[in-house]
N, C-alpha and C positions, 0 to 999 in steps of 0.2 A: 282649257286647252287639253286635248287628249293626252293621256299618259304615254302613248306610243311616241308622239312627237317629242316629248320631253326626254324619253329614253334614247331616241336616236340622236338628239342634240348632245346629250351627255356622252354617248359612245363616241361621237365625232370629236368632242372636246377632249376626251381622254385618250384620243388617238387609237381607239379600238376598232374604228370603222371609218371608211371614207364614203361619201355619198356616191361617187362614181362606181365604187365597188358594189354598193347596194343596188344601184341601177343595173349593173351588169348581171348580178344574181337574179334580179327580177326578170330580165330578158332570158336568162338561161332556164328559168323555172316558171313558165307561163301558167302552169296549173296549180301553183302553190296556193293553198286555201286562203291565206291571209294577204294574198297579193294586192287586192284592191285597196285595202287599208294602208299597206306599206307604200304602194304607189302614190296614194294621195298625200302621205306625209312627205315622201321624196319630192313630189311636184311642188308642194308648199314650201319646203326648205330651199329648193333650187330657185324658185321665184323670189323668195325673200332675200337671198344672198347670205353672206356669212352671219351666223348668229351663234353665240357661245353659251347661252343659257336659256332655259325656259322662261325665266323672268324677263330676259331681253326681248324675246318674241312676244310675250304678253304685253310689255310696255309698248312695243312697236304697234301691236294690234289696237291698244287703247288710244294711243296718240293719233294713229291713222283714222280710227273711227271718230275721233273728236275733231277731225279736219286739219290735222298737222301732217302735211305731205312729206314724209321722210324719204331720204335717199335709200335705195336698196342696199342691203348689207351694211357693213360697218363703213365709217367714213375715215379715209386715210388723209392725214395732214403731215406734210414734211416741214420740220422745224428749220430755222435758219442754219443750224449746224449740220443739216442733212439727215438728221434722225427722223425716220418716219414713225408716227404715232397712229394707232387705230382706235377709234372711238366707237362705242356700242351703237349709237344712233345719231342722226344729225341731218342737216341740210347744208351741204358744202357751199352752195351758191350764196348763202348769206352768213357763212361763218358761225353756224349754230351747231352745238354738239350736246349730247346727253351721255353721261356715264352712269351705269348702274353699279352700285357698291354692295358687296355682300360679305357676310362672315365666311362663307365658303371660299371666296377669292382671297381672303386674308387669314387663312387658317394656319399658315406656317410663317415663321420669321422671314424666310426667303420670299414668300409671296408678298408679305407686307413691305419688305425692303424694296422689292421690284416695283410695287405699286407706288411707293413714296418717290422713288427715282423718276418713274413715269409722270407722276403728278408734278414733280419739279420741272419737268420738261414743258409743262403748260406755259410757263413764263416765257418760253422761247417761241411760242406760236406766233406766226406772222399775221399782220393785218387785223388785229383786234378780234380774234376768235373768242366766242363766249361758250363756256362749258357749264352745263347745269348738272349737278350731282343728284342722283336718285337712289333710294333704297326700296326694298320690297314693300315697306309700309306705304310708299307713295302710290302703289297700285291698289291699295285698300283704303283705309281711313283717310290717308293723306292725299287722295286723288284730286279733290277739288282745288286745294291749294297748289298742288304740283302743276296741274293743268293750267291754272291761272298764271303761274310763274313762267311756264313754257310759252304760253301765248304772249305774255309781256316781252320776254326776251326775243322771240321770233319777230314780233312787231318792231322792236328797237333795232335788231340786226338788219331787218329788211330795209328799214329807212336808212340806216347807216351805209349798207353795202349797195343797195339798188336805188336809193333815193326815192323810194315810194313804199307805201304800206304793202304788207304781204297779202296775197301772192302777187 
């Protein structure tokens, strides 16, 4: 994945940049030398939907290339108590979710505590949602096993929610 894409994702995640502001700047400066590359990144990220990390986009790309048709952006699920949770990747129609875990996301006690609270909300998910946890290693050496797990869970969830094999 191009470094520029990762940089833009990081800037958005850290609230230093908004994609609509970047689009406006591109419109205001049509002769900017790097415009085509930035426009391509912007188009890609707008088409993808919300993405919070380069590894999330890489996982989306790999799963999509492997024939797992993910929903665009992150998947929003509202718990029984009304608390909305957002998951990195998934297929809402069959109650399937993927969460990428990283040391960066758990670098502080506050981040860890927030993620633990969020993980505990998983028990409140309605209708038997299934969440598969992933790490950066699953994009590398662990890919074959991770992909097999995803296909297994997608198949089970499709049968459970739709009454037929996926898709």
